[in-house]
N, C-alpha and C positions, 0 to 999 in steps of 0.2 A: 024751441030750444030744448025743452024737456025730452022730446022724442029723439032729437039728434044725439043728446047725451046718452040716452038708453041704447041707441044704435051703435054708438062708438064703444060703449062698454061691452056690448055683445060681441062686436068685432074683435076687440082686444082679447076677450075670453077665448074666442075661437082660435085666434093666433097663438095664444099661450098653450092651449091644449095641443095644437098641431106641433108646436116646437118641442114640447116635452114628450110627445108620443103617447099621450094619455088616451089610448084607445084600447079597451079591454080585449077586443078581438085581435089586436096586434101585439099583445104581450108575448114575449118570446120565452119559450120553455128552455131553461138552462140545465135541466136534469135529464139523465137517461130515462127513457119511458118504454112502455110496453105496447106493442101492437100485434095482437094475436100471438103467434109463437116467436115473434121477432123482438129484439131490442132495438130501439131507435135512438140515435145520438141527437143532441140538441139541434144539429144542422139538418135534421130530417132524414138522414141516411141511415140505413141499417147498420147496426153495430154487431159484429161477430167477435166474441171474446177470444183473444189469444194471449197467453202470457204464462206467468209462473207464480209460485207461492214462496213467500219469505219464511219458510218453515225453519224452526230451531232458534230463531233470533229471540222471540218473545215467548216461546214455549219449547224449551230444550227437550230433545229426544236423544236417548243414549246412542242409537246406531249412527247418528250423524257425527258423533265424536269417536266412533269406532268401538263403542261398548256393546255388550250383549245383555247380560243380566241386569246391569245398572241402566235401566232403559226408560225411566220417567224422570221428570224434573226434580221431584223431591228426593229421589234416590241419588241423582247426580249431585245435588246440593249436599246431602249427607256425606257422600263419598268425599267431596272436596273439603268439607270441614274436618273429616277424619284425616285427610291427607295433609293439609297445610294449615288447619286452624280456621276459626271463624272470621278473623279480620282479613286474612289473605283470601279466603273464599269470597267475602264480600267485595274485595277489590277486583278479584277475577271477574265477577259478574258485571260490575260497572264497566270495566274495560272491554268485556265481551260485547255488551250492548252498544258501547261507543264505537266499536270497530267492525263488528260482524256485518252490519248493514249501514252504509253511508250514502251520501249523495252520489258518489261515483258508481255504486252498485245500481242505483236507479237509472242513472245515465246509460250504463252499459245495457241494462234490460231494454231500455227504449231503443238502443241502437240495433237490437236483434230483430226488430219489427213487431215486438209485442205491443199490445194496446191496453193491457190490464194486468194489475198485480193483485193477488189475494194475500191479505195480511192476517195470518193466524195470531191470536193473542190469548193470554191467560186472564181469566176474570180477576185474579188477584192484583193485576196491575192497576185496577180501579178501586181498590180497597185499602185498608190499613193492615192487611195480613202480611206475614213474613213471605217474601218472594224475591228471589234473585238478588239477595244481599240487601234488601230494603224492608222496612216495616211501615211506619207512618209515612204519609206523603209519597205514595208510590208514583212512579213517573210514566204511567200509561199514556196520559194525554200528551206529555212532552214527546214521547216516542211516536205516537200516531200523528201528532201535528207535524213532525219533521217529515214523515213519509208523505203526508198530504201535500206539503209544500214542494217536495222534490218531484212528486207525480205531476203537480200542476205545471211546474217548470219544464217538464219533459212530455207533456201531453199524454199522460197515462191515466186510466181510470183505476180506482181502488175499491176493492171489496173488503170490508171488515168482517173477520170470521172469528167468533168466539170458539176457540179450539178446545178450551178447558173451562167447563162451566162449574158453578158452585155444586159441591157434592159429587161431581163426576157424572157425565151423561153416558159414558160408554162402558166403563167397567174394565178397562184394560189400560196399558201404559200410556196410550196416546192422550188420555184426558187428565193425566197427572193426579189420579185419585187413588182409591183404595180397594180396587178389585170388584166393584159393583156400581151400577148406575144409581147411586143414592138420590140424585136429583129428583127422580120421579116418585120417590117415597117420602120426601122431606119438604114440608111447606116452607120452612125457613129458607132453604136453598132456592126454591122456586121464586119466592118473593125477592131474594137478593138478585137472582138471575134477571128478573124483570126490571128491578130498580137500576141495575147497571146498564142495561140496554136503554132505558129511558134517559139516563144521565149521558150516555154516549150520543143518543139521538138529539138531545137538547143542544149539545155542543156543536154538532155537525149538521144541523137541520138545513142550513143554507149553503153547505159546501157541495158544489156541483162536481168536484173531482171524484167524490165518493159515488160509485155506481149503486151500491146498496149494502145492506146489513145481512150477513149470513148468521142466523140466530144460533145455530148449534151444529157442531161438527160430529159426524158419524155416531149418532146416538144409538145406544142399546146394542152391545155386542151379542152374537148369537149363542153364547155359551150358557145362558141361564135357563133353568127349568121353567121359570115364569115369563119367558120372553114374550109370549102373546099378550099377557096382561100388561107388561111394560109398553109394548108397542101401542096398545090401546090408549095409553096416556099421552102419547106424543103430540097428536093434533091439538088437544086441549091446551097443552103447554105452549105450543106455537101461538094459538089464538090469544092466550093471556099476554104473551110478550108483544105480539103485534098491537094489541090494544094499548099497552103501556107506551109503546113507541109512538103510536098515532096521536096520543095526547099532546105530543110536542113536535112531531115531525110528520107531515103529510106529503113530503117531497120525494123521499127515497124508496127504491124498490126493496122488498124484503125477500131474502132467499131462504127456501126451506129444503132441508135434506131429508132423505128417507132413513129408515132404521137399517141395522145390520150393514154398516160401512157405507151408508148413503146409497144402498142398492135396493131396498124394499119399500115400495110406495103403497102397498096394498091397504095400509091402515088409514089412508087419507080418503075422505069422501066429500068434504066441503071445500072445493078447490078455489072458490072465488069469493071468500068472505071479505076480501080486501081488493081494491082495484090496482094494487101495485105489488103483486106476488109473482114470483117465478120459482122454479125448482132446480135443485142441484144434485147431481149424482157423482159417484166415484167409481173407479174401476182400475184394478191392477191385474195384469196377466190375461189369460184366455186367448181366444182367436181374435185377430184384427179384422173382424168382419161385421157387417151390418147385423147379421143374424145373432151375433153374440150380445148385442145390445137392443134387440128387438123389443124386449119388455119395457125398456126405458123410452124408446121411440113411441111405443103404443101408449104409454102413460102420458107422455107429452102431447100426443095428438088427441087423446081423450079429454085432457084438461083444456087444450087450446091455449096453453101458456108456455113461455120459453123454458127450455131446459139447458143446463150448462154443466160440463164435466169439471168440477172443482179440483179434483185430484186425479192424476194418472201419471204413469211413469215407471221408472226402475225396470226398463226393458231394453232390448237391442234397438239400435238406431233404425234398422229396417222395419221392425215391428211398429215402432212409433210413427214412422213415415206413412206406413200403410194405414194405421188406425186414425191418424190425423186426417187422411183423405176421406175415410169413412165418416168421421165426425163432421167434416166440412160438407160432404154430400148430403148429410142428414140434419144440417142446421143445429148442431150441438157444439157450442164454443168450448174452450178448454184452457185451463191453467195447469201446467205440469208441476209435479212435486219431486224434489224441492228445487229452489234456485241454487242453493249452495250447501255443501256438506263435505266431510272428509272423503278423499279419493275421488270418485267419479259418479256417473249416473245422475247428472245435474247440469245446470248451466255452467257453474263455476266449481271446480274441484279444489279442496283444501289439501295441501301437501302435509302428510304426517311428519312431525318432527322425528328425527332419526331414532331416538330412544323412546318414542311415545308408547309403543306397544309393550316394550320390556319393562317400563316403569309405571306409567299412568294406567294403561289398559289392564296390566297385570294386577295392580292394586284394586282397580274398580271391579274386576271379576273375581277377586279372591273372597274367601269366606271371612266376612267381617261381622259375623253374628255375635261375637263376644268381644269385650274390651281386650282380652288377652290376644285374640287373633288380630285385632287392629294394631296393637303395639308391635306384634311380631312380624307383620307384613308391611307396615308403613315404611316407604323408602326414604332416602335422604331428603330432608326438607329443601335444601338449596337446589338440588337437581330437579325436584318436583316443581318448584316455583319457576325455575328456568324453562322447563318444558311447557308449562301452562302459558307463560308469556310468549314463547315461541309459537304456540298454537294460535294465540290471538293475532300475532303479527302475520302468520301465514294465512289467516282468514280474511285479511284486508283485501279489498277488491284488486288492487294493483299487484298483489302477491299470489292470487289464485290462478289456477290453470283453466283457461277457457276450453270448454268441451265443444269444439267446433262441430263435430259430426252430430252430436246430440242436438245442438241448437238448430242446425240445418234440417234435421229430421222433422222438426215441428211445423215446417212449412209456413212460417210467419212472414216471409218476404216473397214478393211476386217474382 
């Protein structure tokens, strides 16, 4: 009887294991993975990235509003406060974030044949610093959570891109800093940089919709006399951030960009210090040929790891179609910049309010270096607020102008 009971117990255990699928070798990977220079989807098929960037939404840039000199986030914010006051500026930013990107935008992106969205964000969204009308309790996770949910519902992957790092990583308007890549000279900024990435990774460690984390956008502009010294600090900062992320998340790919507009990879020598690393490049202009990106292809082949074009665009449809063929032929995926902005050269064009240039752009581009100048150039408050509200309404997905030729040039549908 004793042996019969033992046999029955063993049989029951085997049946339970079979029913629950408790076989380590049968455990299914739900995350995008790397195999040589390819990305592999959870179903085992090759994933070739094609899509767009949600630029301007969580990291405002002046040219997407039609501004020239007022070209970074903090400059735009200052201008709005001078234009309509702090309370109205705060309301504008909330309404802007609520309307500029919504579920409808993500559904539209999915309808174009895209499979991936790159989401640029400002580090301040995960701190208590002043940013886009908020101080304490920033809404970074609320905004990212919404995009994760919308992407999941529309079968899109998401790349999280820290476009504006503590202290500034670029030294130009695109990092919303103060004219120099202070991040590389400031221990406090580097510590905060790693802490934020660790916090993000902890929250999303089990989220399979997220393809990966892009640590830092376009570090180290070429304008500085000590550019080589700064370049030499990039890989060590990458390693420090990767280590922080891996303390809480071993599932996701980490994307590394080169210096000088994500175009210079010469400072990297230790390519495989982590088993889930890939590289990302950017390119605007030039010839739409393989030869024009041969250095990028060579670096990809030397590392034996995937390469993806995180930003490209602002060109004629014919050029884009030609260059997309080059990238497809050479196994370099792409997300075009940006999804939406004023006018065109994007997926969705925002129509300028009739008096936008004569009132809002004129004030933004005026000399506001003294309080006297601000007083004398400030337009009518009522009209300014009306135009800001109209801009937000025009930016809603249903009110934008689909740039059909632009989208077709990207070759995302068979």
